[in-house]
SEMI-127382 format. One record per residue (C-alpha): residue in one letter; x, y, z negated. Coordinates in steps of 0.1 Angstrom, whole numbers, padded with zeros to 4 digits, always signed. Layout:
BEGIN
aXYZ
...
***
This chain:
BEGIN
m+1643+1583-0959
s+1614+1606-0950
t+1625+1629-0979
m+1660+1630-0966
r+1647+1639-0931
r+1628+1668-0945
w+1661+1683-0956
m+1681+1675-0925
p+1684+1707-0904
g+1674+1707-0868
v+1676+1733-0839
p+1648+1755-0853
d+1666+1757-0886
a+1699+1766-0869
v+1683+1794-0849
f+1665+1806-0880
g+1698+1808-0899
i+1716+1825-0870
v+1690+1851-0865
l+1685+1857-0903
a+1722+1862-0909
t+1726+1884-0878
v+1697+1908-0885
l+1705+1911-0922
v+1740+1921-0914
g+1733+1943-0884
g+1698+1954-0895
r+1704+1966-0930
s+1700+2002-0918
g+1692+1996-0881
f+1657+1983-0889
l+1649+2017-0904
n+1663+2039-0877
d+1629+2045-0860
p+1612+2079-0866
g+1577+2063-0866
t+1583+2040-0895
f+1577+2069-0920
w+1544+2081-0906
h+1531+2045-0905
l+1539+2044-0942
r+1521+2077-0948
l+1490+2067-0929
g+1489+2033-0947
r+1489+2052-0980
e+1461+2074-0968
i+1440+2045-0956
l+1444+2027-0990
r+1435+2059-1008
t+1404+2068-0988
g+1392+2034-0977
d+1389+2045-0940
v+1411+2048-0910
p+1421+2083-0897
r+1398+2097-0870
f+1418+2129-0865
d+1453+2141-0872
t+1461+2151-0908
l+1499+2149-0907
t+1509+2180-0887
y+1498+2217-0889
t+1500+2221-0851
r+1474+2194-0843
e+1453+2195-0874
l+1419+2178-0870
q+1425+2169-0834
p+1409+2135-0827
w+1434+2107-0829
v+1433+2069-0830
d+1456+2048-0853
q+1460+2017-0831
s+1482+2001-0858
w+1461+2008-0889
l+1464+1972-0902
f+1501+1973-0900
d+1502+2007-0917
v+1482+1993-0947
s+1505+1963-0949
l+1536+1984-0948
a+1524+2008-0975
s+1514+1979-0998
l+1547+1962-0993
v+1569+1993-0997
d+1550+2010-1026
h+1550+1977-1046
f+1584+1963-1038
g+1605+1989-1020
w+1621+1992-0986
s+1643+1961-0992
a+1612+1940-0992
a+1603+1955-0958
v+1637+1947-0944
a+1634+1911-0958
a+1600+1906-0943
t+1612+1919-0909
a+1642+1896-0910
l+1621+1866-0920
l+1596+1873-0893
l+1622+1875-0866
a+1641+1844-0878
t+1608+1824-0878
l+1598+1837-0844
y+1629+1826-0826
g+1631+1794-0846
a+1596+1786-0834
l+1607+1794-0799
a+1635+1768-0801
r+1611+1743-0817
g+1586+1747-0789
l+1613+1743-0762
v+1625+1710-0778
r+1590+1698-0782
d+1585+1703-0745
g+1615+1682-0736
t+1645+1707-0736
s+1677+1693-0751
p+1686+1707-0785
f+1717+1725-0774
i+1700+1742-0745
a+1671+1752-0767
l+1695+1768-0792
v+1713+1787-0764
v+1681+1800-0748
a+1667+1811-0782
v+1699+1830-0790
v+1698+1846-0755
a+1662+1857-0761
v+1674+1873-0794
g+1702+1891-0775
i+1677+1906-0751
a+1652+1916-0777
s+1676+1930-0803
v+1674+1965-0788
h+1639+1967-0802
f+1643+1952-0837
l+1627+1978-0860
v+1603+1979-0889
r+1574+1987-0865
p+1541+1971-0856
h+1554+1958-0823
l+1571+1929-0842
f+1536+1914-0845
t+1532+1917-0807
f+1564+1895-0804
m+1547+1868-0825
m+1514+1871-0807
v+1531+1868-0773
l+1548+1836-0783
w+1515+1821-0796
f+1497+1831-0764
l+1524+1817-0741
d+1525+1785-0761
a+1487+1780-0761
c+1484+1788-0723
r+1512+1763-0716
r+1495+1735-0735
q+1462+1744-0717
h+1480+1742-0684
e+1497+1709-0691
e+1471+1691-0712
g+1437+1707-0706
g+1412+1707-0734
w+1406+1739-0754
h+1441+1749-0766
i+1433+1785-0756
a+1401+1787-0777
v+1421+1802-0805
l+1432+1832-0784
p+1401+1855-0786
p+1401+1855-0825
l+1438+1862-0824
m+1431+1892-0800
v+1409+1907-0828
l+1438+1906-0852
w+1463+1918-0826
a+1442+1948-0816
n+1442+1960-0851
l+1479+1956-0856
h+1495+1971-0824
g+1486+1987-0791
g+1506+1959-0774
f+1475+1938-0775
l+1471+1944-0738
a+1498+1918-0733
g+1473+1891-0743
p+1449+1894-0714
i+1479+1898-0691
i+1494+1865-0703
v+1461+1847-0699
a+1456+1861-0664
t+1491+1851-0654
a+1486+1816-0668
l+1453+1814-0648
l+1472+1823-0616
g+1501+1800-0624
h+1476+1771-0630
v+1457+1778-0598
v+1489+1775-0576
s+1504+1746-0595
g+1487+1717-0579
p+1458+1703-0558
w+1424+1719-0563
d+1406+1690-0579
s+1378+1688-0604
g+1402+1689-0634
r+1419+1720-0621
r+1386+1737-0614
k+1374+1730-0649
n+1407+1743-0665
v+1406+1775-0643
t+1370+1781-0655
r+1382+1778-0691
f+1411+1802-0685
g+1386+1826-0669
a+1362+1825-0697
v+1389+1830-0724
l+1403+1859-0703
v+1370+1877-0704
l+1367+1871-0742
c+1403+1883-0747
v+1393+1916-0729
l+1362+1920-0751
a+1377+1909-0784
p+1397+1940-0790
l+1365+1960-0793
v+1362+1945-0828
n+1381+1974-0844
p+1372+2005-0864
y+1373+2027-0832
g+1354+2004-0808
v+1360+2013-0772
g+1380+2044-0784
l+1409+2020-0789
y+1410+2012-0752
q+1406+2049-0744
h+1435+2059-0766
v+1459+2033-0752
g+1448+2041-0717
k+1454+2078-0723
l+1489+2071-0737
l+1499+2048-0708
i+1482+2064-0679
s+1470+2100-0682
s+1491+2116-0709
g+1523+2117-0689
v+1544+2114-0721
t+1557+2079-0715
e+1584+2093-0692
l+1597+2113-0722
i+1599+2083-0746
d+1631+2062-0747
e+1614+2028-0750
y+1594+2034-0719
q+1624+2041-0697
p+1636+2016-0671
m+1662+1990-0681
p+1696+2008-0682
f+1717+1984-0661
g+1754+1988-0666
q+1750+1996-0703
a+1759+1973-0731
k+1723+1969-0744
a+1712+1956-0710
r+1741+1931-0705
v+1723+1899-0717
f+1692+1909-0697
e+1714+1912-0666
w+1730+1877-0672
v+1696+1861-0675
v+1683+1876-0643
l+1714+1864-0625
a+1711+1830-0641
l+1674+1827-0629
i+1687+1834-0594
a+1718+1812-0594
l+1708+1781-0615
p+1684+1766-0589
t+1715+1763-0565
l+1739+1751-0592
g+1717+1725-0609
s+1692+1699-0600
r+1660+1716-0610
r+1637+1744-0598
l+1613+1767-0616
s+1578+1754-0616
r+1552+1777-0600
y+1537+1782-0635
d+1570+1793-0650
l+1577+1814-0620
a+1545+1833-0624
h+1552+1843-0660
s+1589+1851-0653
l+1581+1874-0624
v+1552+1892-0641
w+1572+1900-0672
l+1604+1907-0653
h+1584+1934-0634
f+1573+1950-0667
a+1608+1947-0682
l+1625+1964-0653
g+1602+1993-0656
s+1603+1997-0694
i+1628+1986-0720
r+1600+1979-0745
h+1589+1949-0724
a+1623+1932-0724
p+1616+1912-0756
l+1584+1900-0740
f+1602+1890-0708
a+1627+1870-0730
l+1599+1850-0745
a+1581+1844-0712
m+1612+1833-0692
a+1626+1810-0720
p+1609+1778-0709
g+1619+1783-0672
l+1655+1792-0681
a+1657+1762-0704
h+1644+1739-0677
l+1670+1752-0652
l+1699+1749-0677
d+1688+1714-0685
g+1694+1705-0649
l+1731+1713-0651
p+1756+1684-0651
l+1765+1688-0688
s+1766+1660-0713
l+1750+1682-0740
c+1719+1685-0718
s+1712+1648-0722
e+1708+1649-0760
r+1673+1648-0774
g+1656+1652-0807
g+1662+1677-0836
g+1632+1698-0829
r+1615+1697-0863
w+1617+1723-0891
s+1634+1711-0923
l+1626+1725-0957
w+1657+1748-0956
p+1640+1778-0940
a+1612+1778-0966
v+1637+1776-0994
v+1658+1804-0979
g+1627+1825-0973
v+1615+1822-1008
a+1649+1830-1022
l+1651+1861-0999
v+1616+1873-1010
v+1625+1868-1047
f+1658+1886-1041
s+1642+1916-1024
v+1612+1921-1048
s+1636+1920-1077
g+1651+1952-1065
a+1682+1939-1048
p+1694+1963-1020
l+1690+1943-0988
g+1688+1974-0967
g+1681+2011-0966
f+1683+2043-0947
s+1716+2053-0931
p+1729+2085-0947
t+1746+2094-0914
h+1713+2090-0894
w+1688+2105-0918
p+1691+2139-0936
l+1683+2124-0970
k+1705+2147-0990
a+1687+2178-0976
v+1652+2166-0988
p+1655+2181-1023
a+1664+2215-1008
l+1634+2213-0985
n+1612+2203-1015
a+1623+2234-1033
r+1607+2256-1006
p+1569+2263-1006
a+1549+2233-0992
d+1529+2256-0970
a+1559+2272-0954
r+1558+2267-0916
l+1587+2244-0907
f+1603+2238-0873
h+1624+2206-0873
e+1639+2177-0854
q+1611+2156-0839
d+1627+2124-0853
w+1623+2138-0888
g+1586+2145-0885
g+1576+2112-0901
l+1602+2117-0928
i+1587+2150-0937
e+1552+2136-0937
a+1560+2107-0959
e+1589+2115-0982
t+1586+2152-0991
t+1573+2162-1026
p+1548+2178-1027
p+1535+2164-0993
r+1543+2186-0964
r+1528+2187-0929
a+1552+2185-0900
f+1554+2206-0868
v+1558+2175-0845
d+1565+2138-0848
d+1570+2109-0823
r+1532+2105-0815
f+1538+2122-0782
e+1503+2114-0769
l+1489+2137-0797
f+1509+2167-0785
g+1510+2163-0747
k+1538+2166-0722
a+1539+2204-0719
a+1542+2209-0757
i+1570+2183-0760
l+1589+2199-0732
e+1585+2233-0748
y+1598+2219-0780
v+1628+2203-0764
e+1638+2236-0748
a+1633+2255-0780
l+1658+2232-0797
q+1685+2246-0774
g+1679+2281-0788
g+1669+2297-0754
p+1639+2320-0745
r+1614+2292-0753
w+1625+2295-0789
d+1616+2331-0790
a+1581+2324-0777
l+1575+2295-0800
r+1589+2313-0831
d+1566+2343-0825
r+1535+2322-0819
e+1540+2298-0848
r+1556+2322-0873
f+1581+2297-0887
d+1596+2303-0922
l+1620+2273-0921
v+1641+2256-0895
w+1657+2222-0902
v+1678+2208-0874
r+1711+2190-0866
p+1742+2212-0869
e+1752+2207-0833
r+1719+2220-0818
g+1720+2252-0798
l+1693+2266-0820
a+1715+2260-0851
r+1743+2280-0835
r+1720+2308-0826
l+1704+2311-0860
e+1738+2312-0877
s+1744+2346-0861
d+1709+2359-0865
v+1706+2383-0894
n+1669+2374-0899
w+1679+2339-0910
r+1702+2325-0936
v+1715+2290-0944
a+1697+2274-0973
y+1714+2240-0971
r+1741+2224-0949
d+1758+2191-0947
d+1772+2169-0918
v+1737+2156-0909
s+1715+2187-0910
v+1713+2224-0917
l+1682+2241-0932
f+1676+2278-0924
e+1651+2301-0940
r+1639+2335-0929
v+1653+2364-0948
v+1618+2378-0948
p+1592+2350-0946
a+1571+2351-0914
t+1538+2351-0935
h+1550+2382-0954
a+1562+2399-0923
a+1528+2394-0906
a+1510+2408-0936
r+1530+2440-0934
***
């Protein structure tokens, strides 16, 4: 009987299957549509080759040797090892399995804490709907997993006491070497501390638990210093988020775009959190309210925080939905993993490492057909290009070529990014930038204002053109012109 139970699927298995099927269909190319994935790969290769993390920029000719911190160096090494040994399909498979496991674990935790199976499944799928805007082969996927672990450990500490949160400082060390989102860890612990303080009478048990939360919070702030850059990691992340001014230019840092399709599920959840206490028999606990409000605040200000809000609000939303007068809410059980996810995971890994095409780069999004034409030009030719293609240039050209700009905006600064954006339109900023940088090549989308301008400029000719990109080269290279 116990063997049969191991094969009997439960709610976590159902969520695992739904997420895996959804992301493998929708994410075959979507996972790889982020410009930063390429330079993460290039840096991972460099770290493996040199045995050290980068201390300054080596990928662009405009910021050569400028101090820079790779806050995701451990992810970069992992990505390079995976892709160079097994190909991009393995990266797609690993991403899909991580996401399926993450939301299956979310559903399992909800059922374990008393949520009915049907509601747990619904809430997990809703969380996927909110977070899907940020499903990419990028290091923030590990932040999703870490956030779930931190929320779960803090909830157990809140409800049971003991030392459930003792594991969090060591996890912070790993997190701080994987992604700059490690700052979410101390925020979760601080929010849990606040939620615990206001959740009941101030007795000796609560005082003891608050002391433990406080001690772990301090350790979670100190633990990220265990990284190759020391306090420089905090300085780098602080510069990016506070003093650089570039976050307002980055899409994922923009406010939640209410009224658009990608914000629809988020809107429904916010409305549900408001309406359900009136429609059902339950209210949010003070503890759940603290987490929901803190992460709602962050999500409203930045799209990149929406997936974290989805994880933080899940227990509260499940509690409210379970208070509705629905017969399905009374069902219990079905919260264990079966063996099926492990079997499917192994099969998917074998399938991907054998070379099967699970996913790849969209030919309508990336200018892949133009890369051979670019490779045929001198590697030291100064290239102006689309910012989104910076990582592609840095990682996929042969011989390796340095880029003009990529999506590490904190490296370039707000003024330089704004100048670059204006130059793409082909106006006066282009003239100033062209004369200063002495470009030999220009590689942009055909619809750009700069492309239309260069088509009528006798000093430039088209070296390659297709529907995705057009490559221009100077009739007389800038380096030769300067020598004359």
